[in-house]
C-alpha positions in Angstrom: 27.4 -4.6 5.4 23.6 -4.2 5.4 21.7 -7.7 5.9 20.3 -8.6 2.2 16.5 -8.7 2.6 15.0 -12.7 2.7 11.4 -13.8 1.8 9.4 -15.7 4.2 10.4 -19.4 4.9 8.4 -22.4 3.8 8.7 -23.2 7.2 6.5 -22.6 10.2 7.7 -22.4 14.0 4.5 -22.4 16.1 5.9 -21.7 19.7 2.3 -22.4 21.3 3.1 -26.2 20.0 6.7 -26.6 21.7 7.3 -29.8 24.1 8.4 -28.7 27.8 12.1 -29.4 26.8 14.8 -27.6 25.7 14.7 -29.6 22.2 11.7 -28.2 20.0 11.2 -29.6 16.9 13.8 -31.9 14.3 13.9 -31.5 10.6 13.0 -28.7 7.7 16.7 -27.1 6.3 19.2 -24.5 6.6 18.1 -21.9 4.3 18.8 -18.3 5.0 15.3 -17.4 5.5 15.0 -20.4 7.7 17.1 -19.9 10.4 16.3 -15.7 10.4 12.8 -16.9 10.8 13.7 -19.5 13.3 15.4 -16.8 15.6 13.0 -14.3 15.0 10.7 -17.2 17.0 13.1 -18.2 19.6 14.7 -20.6 18.1 18.4 -21.7 16.9 19.5 -24.6 14.6 21.9 -27.6 16.4 22.6 -30.5 14.3 22.8 -33.9 16.3 24.0 -37.3 15.6 22.9 -36.1 11.6 19.7 -34.8 12.6 18.8 -31.0 11.9 17.0 -30.0 15.3 16.2 -26.9 17.0 16.0 -25.4 20.2 14.5 -23.3 22.2 15.8 -23.8 26.2 13.3 -23.7 28.7 16.2 -21.5 30.7 18.0 -19.1 28.3 21.3 -17.4 28.7 21.4 -14.0 28.0 23.3 -11.1 28.1 23.5 -7.4 28.6 25.4 -4.8 28.8 23.4 -3.8 32.6 24.3 -7.8 34.0 28.2 -7.1 32.2 30.6 -8.1 34.2 33.7 -7.7 33.9 36.6 -8.2 36.4 39.6 -5.9 37.3 42.0 -9.3 36.3 40.1 -9.5 32.8 40.8 -5.6 32.1 44.0 -6.2 32.3 44.3 -8.9 30.7 42.6 -7.5 27.9 45.1 -4.4 27.3 47.5 -7.7 25.4 44.8 -8.0 22.5 43.1 -6.2 19.6 40.0 -6.6 18.4 38.3 -6.7 14.9 35.2 -7.3 13.1 34.1 -9.4 10.3 37.7 -9.9 9.0 38.2 -13.5 9.8 35.1 -15.0 9.8 35.3 -18.2 7.9 38.6 -18.6 10.2 36.3 -17.5 13.4 33.7 -20.8 12.4 36.9 -23.1 11.5 38.3 -23.0 15.6 34.8 -22.8 16.7 34.2 -26.4 14.7 37.4 -28.0 15.6 36.4 -31.6 15.8 38.7 -31.8 18.7 36.8 -29.6 21.0 34.8 -31.0 24.1 30.6 -31.4 22.4 32.1 -30.4 19.1 28.9 -29.8 17.1 29.3 -27.4 13.9 29.0 -29.7 11.1 29.9 -28.8 7.6 26.1 -28.2 6.9 26.0 -25.6 9.6 29.5 -23.8 8.4 28.1 -23.5 4.8 24.8 -22.1 6.0 26.5 -19.2 8.3 28.9 -18.8 5.4 26.0 -18.0 3.6 24.0 -15.8 5.9 27.8 -14.0 6.4 27.8 -13.2 2.7 24.4 -11.9 2.8 25.2 -9.6 5.8 23.5 -11.5 8.9 26.4 -12.9 10.5 29.2 -11.6 11.8 32.1 -12.3 13.4 34.6 -10.8 16.3 38.1 -11.8 16.3 40.7 -11.0 19.1 44.1 -11.0 17.8 47.4 -10.5 20.2 50.2 -8.4 19.5 51.2 -10.2 16.3 48.1 -9.7 15.0 47.0 -13.5 15.4 43.9 -15.2 15.8 43.3 -16.1 19.3 40.1 -16.2 20.0 36.9 -15.2 18.5 33.0 -15.7 18.2 30.4 -15.6 15.6 26.6 -15.1 15.3 23.6 -13.8 13.8 22.5 -9.7 14.1 18.8 -9.3 13.8 18.1 -5.9 14.9 18.2 -5.8 18.4 19.4 -9.2 19.1 22.7 -11.3 18.7 22.0 -14.2 18.6 25.8 -16.0 19.9 26.2 -19.6 18.3 29.6 -20.2 19.2 33.4 -18.6 20.1 36.7 -20.4 20.9 40.1 -18.7 22.2 43.5 -20.0 22.2 45.0 -18.1 25.0 43.4 -17.6 28.5 40.8 -14.9 28.0 40.7 -14.3 24.2 37.2 -15.3 24.0 35.8 -13.2 26.5 37.5 -10.3 25.7 35.8 -10.7 21.8 32.2 -11.2 24.3 33.1 -8.0 26.0 34.1 -6.0 23.1 31.0 -7.4 21.1 29.0 -5.5 23.8 30.9 -2.2 23.0 29.5 -2.9 19.6 25.8 -3.0 20.6 22.7 -0.4 21.2 22.9 0.3 24.7 19.9 -1.8 25.4 20.1 -4.7 22.7 20.2 -8.7 23.7 22.6 -11.2 23.7 21.7 -14.6 23.3 24.4 -17.2 24.1 22.0 -20.1 24.3 22.9 -21.9 27.5 24.7 -20.6 30.4 27.8 -22.2 31.5 30.2 -21.2 34.2 32.7 -19.4 31.7 29.9 -16.9 30.5 28.3 -16.8 34.2 31.3 -15.2 35.2 30.4 -12.4 32.7 27.8 -12.1 33.8 25.4 -14.3 31.8 22.3 -15.3 33.4 18.7 -17.5 33.0 15.8 -16.2 31.5 12.8 -18.7 31.6 11.5 -19.5 27.6 8.7 -17.4 28.5 10.5 -14.3 29.7 12.4 -14.6 26.4 9.4 -15.5 23.6 7.5 -12.3 25.0 10.5 -9.8 24.3 12.0 -11.3 21.6 9.4 -10.0 19.0 10.5 -6.4 19.7 14.4 -7.0 20.1 14.7 -8.6 17.1 11.8 -5.5 14.9 14.7 -2.7 16.6 17.4 -1.3 14.7 20.5 -2.9 13.7 23.8 -1.7 15.2 25.1 1.7 13.7 28.2 -1.2 12.4 26.5 -3.6 10.7 23.7 -0.8 8.9 
């Protein structure tokens, strides 16, 4: 489903005014045009303690097809799975939002906002399924031109979330950029590396202006 065109946001994020810390603003709203405009400026929403905050990490976790590293053991493990796209978006978000997960931050407002973006053709999910077709892992995020902004991922069996991310790279164009927000040891093992905020902001306008991957046009 091609994304529905959005109007301008009534809020303005100015990267030249951002502080030298990961959290760059507070407030605004979670309307589709606000969220998409923020990503195009290099920021993303993440609530904390009941407040809507906007983040642009000083050290951004990014992944490209060139940097992707898939070990032989992961390749073998991935043979257990099949991968689908946009078949269970709400289920993936619900699993990512499970309050029992460490650091859980996805509240009802985020679930509703990204569900709406999915229905408008902007937000997508990649699902990992076991041999019986059960959902055992996945991820979701926004596709804006050549950017896939990953929001969250989950797994119920070993390597299921990694399988989603590896297969996502196969869906994207060769020069696409996957934003994972922050690098973790889990993601670093796949080749995620860090860019300084200034570097990320230098390229984000061109990346988001690139054509969408064929699967989402």
